N, C-alpha and C positions, 0 to 999 in steps of 0.2 A: 261065774262073774264075767267071763270073756266069751261064752259060748256063741252068742248071737253075732259076735264080730270076729270069730276065730280066723276066717280066711283073710279078710283085709288086714287084720293085725299081724298075722304071721307073714303076709306078703310084705308089709312094711318092715317087719323085723328082718326079713331076709335081705332087703335092700340096705337097711341100716347096718346089718352085720358086715356086708361087703364094704360099706363106706368106713366102718370102724376099723376093719382090718387094714384098709388102704391108708387111713389116717395114721395108724400105728406103725406104718412103714412096711406092711406086708411081711412081718416077722414070720408068720406061719399062715397057711391057708389050707391045712389038712381038714378033712371032714370032722375030726374030733374037736379041732380048734374052733371051727365054724359053729358046731353044735354048742360048745361052751359059751361062745360069744352070744349066740341066740338066747341061751338060758340066762346069761347075765343081763341082756337087754330086757327080757321079760321081767326079771327081778326089779330092774330099774323102773319099769312101768308100774309094777305093783307098788313100789315105794312111793311113786308120784301119786298114786291113788290114795295111799295112806296119808300123805300130806294134805291132799284135798279133803279127805274125810275128817281129818283133824280140824281143818278150818270150818267145815260144816258143823262139827260138834261144838266148836267154840261159839259160832254164830247162833246155833240152836240154844245153847245154854244162856247166852246173853239175852236172846230174844225172850226166853221164858222168864228170866229175871225182870226184864223190862215190862212185859205184859203183867206180871204179878204186881209190880210197883204201880203201874197204871190203874189196875183194878183196885188196889188198896186206896190210892188217892181219890179215885172216883167215889168209892163207898164212903170214905171219910168226909168228902165234900157234902154228899147227900145227907149223911147222918148228922152233920153239924150245922145245917142251915138254920135250924131253930134250937140249937143247943149252945147256950152261952158259956158253959163251963168246960165242956169237952174233956172231962177228966179221963175217960177211957183211952182217948188217943194221946194223952200226955205221957202215959206210961209205956215204955218201949218193951220189945222182946229183949230179954237179957242177952241171949245169944247173938241176936242181930246187932245190938249196940256194941258188943265186944268186937265183932267182926269189923264193923265200921271204924271203931276207934283204933284197932291195932293192925288192920290190913287195908281197908278201902280208903279211908280218909287220912291215913298217917303218912308223913314224909318218909323218905328212905331211912334216915337216921333219927335225928332228934326233932328238929324244928324246920330246917331249911328245905324248901321245895321250889317255890316260884321266884324267890329272890335270886337275881342273877349274880353270877360271879364276874365281876368287872376288874380286870387288871389295870385299866385306866379308863378315862372317859371315852376312848375310842376303841378299846379292846374288850369285847363282851364274850365271855366263855360259855354262856348259856346257863341252863338250870339243871337241877337234879330231878330225875323222875320220882314219882311217889313209890311207896313200898309195893303196892299192888302192880303198878306198871313195871317195876323192876322184876318182880316175880314172873310176870307174863313174858317179858323180854328174855330173861334168863332161861325160862323153860323152853321158849321157842328156839333160842340159840342151841340149847342142849339137845333138843329133838333133832335139829338139823345136823348137828355133829354126829349124833347116833345114826341117823339115816345115811350119812356119808360113809360110815364104816361097817355097819352091820352086814352080815352075809358075804363079806369079802374074805377069801381065803388068804390071810396074811402070811401063812407059812409057805405059799407057793413061790414060783419064780418071780423075780422082781418085775420083769416085763409084763407078766400076766396081772400082777397086783396093781401096777401102775395103770394098765389098761382099764381094769375094773374101776379104780378110783377116778380115773379121768372121765369115764362115761357116767358114773354115778353123780359126781359133782356137777357135770354139765347138765344132766337132766334136772337136778334139784335147783340149779340156778335159773333154768327156764321156768320151772313150775312156780318158783317164788316171785317171778316177775309179775304174775297175776295179782297177788295181794299188793305188791309194790306199787303198781300203777293204779289199782282201784282205790287204795287208801290215800293217794296223792290228789285225787280229784275233788274239786269243790262240790260237785254233784254226786259224790259217792253215795249210793243208795243206802249204805249201812248207817249213815249219820242219822237219817230220819227213822230208819227201821229199829235201830238199837238205842237211839237217844244218847249217843256218845258224841262229844264235841269234836269238831274238826281239829282242834288243838291236839287232842289225844291221838287221833288217827295220824296226824302229821308226825308226831313223835315215833309211832310204830313204823311209819313209812321210812323214816330216816334209818332206823335200826335194821329193818328188813333190807334196805338198800346196802347196808354194810355186809349183811349175810350174803346177798347176791354177789357182791364184789369178791368176797372171800372164796365163795364156791367157784366163781368163774376163774379166779386167779389160780386156785388149786387145780382146776381142770386144765389150764394152760401149762402149769408147772409139771404136772404129771406127764403130759405129752412131751414137753421139752426134755425132761430128764430121761425118758425112755429113748427119745431120738438121739440124744447126746451119747448115751451108753452104748447104743447099737451102731451108730454111724458117725458120730462126732458133730461138732458145732457147724461145720460147713454145710451139712445136709439140712440143718434147721433153717438157715437162710434160703437155701434153694427151695425148700418146701413152701416157705412163705411167699416166695416169688412166683412159683409155678402152680401152686394148688389154690383154687378159689376157696375151698373149704378151710384151709389153714390161714390164708390171707384174711378172709372175712372174720374168722375167729380171733385173729390177732387184733384187727381193728376194733371188734366188739369189746374185747378185754381192755384195750387201751382207752376206749370211751368210758367204760365202767370205772377204771382207775382215775380218769379225769374227773368223773362225777364225785368220787370219794375225796379226792384231794382238794377240790374247790368248795366242798360243802361244810367244813367245820364252822362252828358258830362265829368265831371272830371275822371270818371272810363274809359269811352271810349277812351279818349285822353291819359291817363296815361298807360293803358294796352291794347292797341288796338288789338293786335294779340290774346291775351287770351280772350278778350271780344268777338271777332268774333267767335272763336271756341265754347265758352260757349253759345253764342247767338244761333248759329245753332243747337247745341245739345238740348237746352231748347225748341226751336221752334219745333224741330222734336218730342220731348217728348209730347209737348202740342197737336200737331196734332194727334198723335197716341191715346192719352188719350181721346180727344174729339171725334175722330172717333168711338171708342168703346162706349163712352158715348151716342152717337147719334144712336146707333144700332136700326133699324126699325123706326126711326123718319124721317119725310120728309126732315128735315134740313141736313141730311147726304149727300144728293145730292149736296148741296152747298159746303160742305167740300170736296166732291169728286172733284168738279171743281177746288178748291184751290190746292189739291194734284196734279191733272193733270197739272195745270199750273206750279207748282213748279218743277215737274219732267221735263216738256218740257223746262223750262228755264235753268235748269242745263244741260240737254242734248244739248241744243243750245250752251252753253259755250264749252262743249266738242267738238262738231262738228266744232265750229269756231277754236279751238286750233288745231285740227287734220288737218283741211283744209289748214291753213296757215303755219303749221310748219312741217308736215310730207312729206317726199319725197324730191328729189332734194338736198340731202345733209343735210336737216334739217335747222333749224334756229340757227345762232350763234350770240353772242353778244361780241363786242370788247369794253372793258371798260377801259377808259383812265382817269387817275387822272389829274385834272386841278387846277390852282391856285384858292384860295378862297374857299377851302373846297367843291369842286364839282367834279363830274365825267361826262364825255361825253360817252353815251352808243350808239354805232353804231350797229344797228341790220341788219343782212343780212338774209332776209326772204326766206324761201323755196318757198312759193307761195304768192307773194305780192298782194296788192290791189291798187286801184287808190287813191293816196294821195290827201287829201283836207285840207284846213285850218280848224282849230278848232277840229281836231280829237285827241282822246286820246286812250291809250291802257292800258291793265293790263299786267304787265310783271312778268313772272315766271322765276327764275333762281334756279333750284332745288339744285345745289351744294352749294348755299349760303342761300337761303330762303326756302328750302324744297318745300312743296306744296303751300305755300302762294303766293299771287299775290298782286301787288301794282300799283296804277294808275299813269300814267305820260302823259303829253302832248307831242305830236309829234312835233318836231321843224323843221325837214328838211327831204327831200327825194331826192334821186338821183339814177340813174341807172349806174351800172358799169359792164364791161364784165369780165367773168371768164377767167383766163389765164392759164387754165390747159392744158399743152402741150399734155397730153395723149389722149385728145379728137380730136386732129388733127385740120385741117382747117375747118371752118364753110362754108359749100357749099350751104345750103338752108336757107330759111327764118326761118324754124323751128329750124335749128341748131343755128341760131343767137339768137332767142328768148330763147332757152334753155341755152345759155351761159350767158344771162343777169341775173344779180342778183340785186334786188332793195335793197338799203341800206337806212334805216330810222333811224334818230338820235334823241336823246333827252338828256336833261341836268338834272342831279339829284343832288340836294343840299344835302350835308351831314347833317343828323339829328341824329337820334338814330336808333337802331335795324338794319333793312335790309340795309338802305342807308349807315349807318356807316360801316357795314361789306364790302359793295361794295368799299367804298373809301379806307379803310385800306388795302384791298387786292390789289387794283390797285396801291396804293402808295408804297406798299412793293414789287411789281413785277418789273422785269427788264424793264427799259425804261418807267416805270410808267403806263404800260398797260398790260392787259391780255385778252385772248379770252376764252369764255366758251359757252357751249350749253345753249340755252334759249328757252322759249315758249312765244308766244305773243297771247293774247286774245284781239280781237277787229277787226276793229276799232269801236269806239263808238263816236257818235256825229260828227258834221261838221257845218260849219258856213260860210256864204257868206256876204260880205259887198260891193258887186259889184254895188248895186243900189244907193249908196250914193255918191253925188258929192264931199263931203269933209269927210275924215276919220281921226280921231284923236285917236291915239293908246297910251295908258299909260301902262307901265310895271315897276314892281319893282323886282329886283333880278332875280330869276329863272323864274319869270312870263314872261320873254322875249320869252320863248319857245312857248307860245301861240300866240304871236304877229308877230314873224318872218315869219311864213307861210303866214300871211295876207299881210305883206309888199311885199313879193316876188310875190304873186298872183296879188296884185293890181298894182304893177309896170309893170308886164307883160301884164295885161289887158289894162292898159293905153297905153302902147307902141303899142299894136295891135288894139286899138280903139274898144274894145269889151265890155267895161264896162262904167258906168256913172262917175266913180271917176276921179276927176281932181286935187285934193289936198290930199296929204298923209303926215301926221306928226306923227313921232314916238318919244315918250318921254320915255326914259329909266332911271330909278333911280337905281344907284349901290352904294355900300359902298366904293369900291376901283377900280382904273383903271385896276387892274389885272383881274377883272371880265369880261373885254372886251374879254379876251382870250376864254371865253366860246363859243362865237359865231363868232369869228374872221373869220374863213374860209367861213362861210355862208354870213356874212356881206360883205366880199370882193367880193363874187359872185354877191350879190345884187347891190353893188356900181358900178359894171361893166356892169349892164344891160342897154339896149337901153332906151333912154329918161328918165333915172332915175333922172337926175338933174332937169328936167322940173316939175316933180310931187312930188318928195320925199324930205322931210326935216327931219333930225334926230337931236334931242336935248338930250344930255347926261348930267346927273346930278350926281356928285360924292359927296356923303355925308361925307366921312371920308378920304379925301386925305392926304397923308403923308406930302406933300409940294405943294406949288403953281406951281412948275415946272412940276408937273404931269398933270396940267390942261392946255390943248392947243387944239384949234379948227383946225382940218385938212383943212376945207374949209367952205365956206359960207353955204353950205347945210348940213354939219355935224359939229355941234358946241358942245363944252363941257363947263360945268359950275360947280363951287364948290357949295356945300350945297344942300338943298332941294328946289324943284321948288315951285313957287307960282301957285298952280294948278288952282285956280280961274282965275288968270290973263291970264294963257295960254289958257284956254277954252274961255274966253271972247275975246281974241285977234283973235283966229281962227274963232269965231262966227262972228266977224266984217268982216272978209275976206271970209266968207262962200260962197261956190258955191253949189247950190242945197241943198238937204237934207244932214244933217251932222250926222254921227255916232260917238259917243264918247265911246270907248271901254277901259276896264281896266282889267288887270290881275296882281294881286300882293297882298300885305298885306291887311288885313281888313281895316286898317286905311286909306290907299291910296284909296281903293274902295269907302269908305264913302266920302272922300274929292272930288273925281271925280264925284260921284253921286250928291253931293250938288252943285257943279259948273255947271254940265249939267242941273240940274233942274233950276238953276238961270238964264240961257240963253234960257230956253225952251219956254217961252211965247213970241210969236211974231216970232219965228223961228222954223223950222222943225228940231228938235234935237232928236236923238234916243240914249238912254243910254244903253250900252251893258256891263253887268257884267259877268265875267268869274271866277267862284269860285268853289272849291270842299271842302265841309265841311262834317264831319262825326261824 
């Protein structure tokens, strides 16, 4: 395994061993002690390889699963293009349905998963991971604990044991920084490769961060205890002041502890903008300190890979922004105040992309939010021609394309900070709207439900922005006979009928689409109507009801009429997501039902 690199590896190990002995206080420098330290360092490198191969195995297994699912969905789509009943695909594999019901789709305990724990309106304690996520995180934590302690001779002298523990935890902390930084990036290549949401990666990133801090802290404590036992506390302070190795290690651990202490959910949610800037600053400080701390050590190459990825990820963001917003007049945002404390943002992109359902962007409006960006789901896209008379008549196809400007729209609910500033400025502007220069970073994500014979879409409030593109794409696909979908049901839960204005122009367009009545049914639930006169159903395919829906009854009713495989998608509050999850799991045995949750937590 190490034959081709034996000389440089052993040369690095020799240097590392001398540094380790020096860091430990030079307790011993006999040939036997140096040989033992070299063997321990080699063992640490082997364990770092084991951790790397574990990640490779995890990615390989998930990639195989993802490719298998993609193949099944493709075959299902092709097989169902001219199959109106799709009975074969309505029946699931018994084993797969049980795995999904009891492991993949299930909450950690009974029902609660994405519903947040709120101690008050201002104190958000976050959410619980799912059962599958918990099993993965517990397994990864257990593996790291095992790697920290295996092959250490715990019956030896305390100084030797502490030295081995110090070096082992230090190596593992550095190795774990690789997945820690990769999973934090918006342009994490594993998002597209494995078709796992950024929300899930963000959860794993937070927990790996805790593991890195624990390992780095153990690394420091092992050194400190050894120093105190051999020379007293006075030498600890002198070492920190006189040794670059010890000083930078201390700074790095302090930065890691700062990252841990300011990252709990109540702080993140209450002061997100401040949290983000402090988080980046502390992460940068930690990387610089650890880089100097690892000078001449072989683990510095791992940190170099972390730094390279971080730089490439940031440059990719810059490239994406420049590519889609520079030239052709730039990108502008028309912001219109809407009833129900919301704004409609219509973006006219300098260089648009191909719009797909499930996409989201990060929006920059420097005149309002300075350099900060905020994620929003894209709800609508359409092309319009520029009517600039100075350009004359379009004579060629190139002229026509140059005239076209793609407008992409999204709905923003008024909260605090950036969104409140947007709403207030729009509400105070003439006509309730204003136009401003903007930058768009993205798109990120996409999602296709074309292979499902039945699609049931739940949305609450502004969550409708994720489901509207699916409705349009599915109705268009049904009309052109290019997808498997035969039944589409949209359930939208709103507080007031005035919220219908958020998507009225888009819904009018959808209701006018070919064959819409054959495939689409819309159910509107108004939870806080001012009077019963506000509740009226325009037609049999578009119905309105007062109060909250019985989610379980709706899912069971659609399951009884299910055509082919059924997708149950939800985008809304955590409480609604948990209700829909529970209902989908309830009908999952004996039927092919796929639960699709769309959430963005931070």
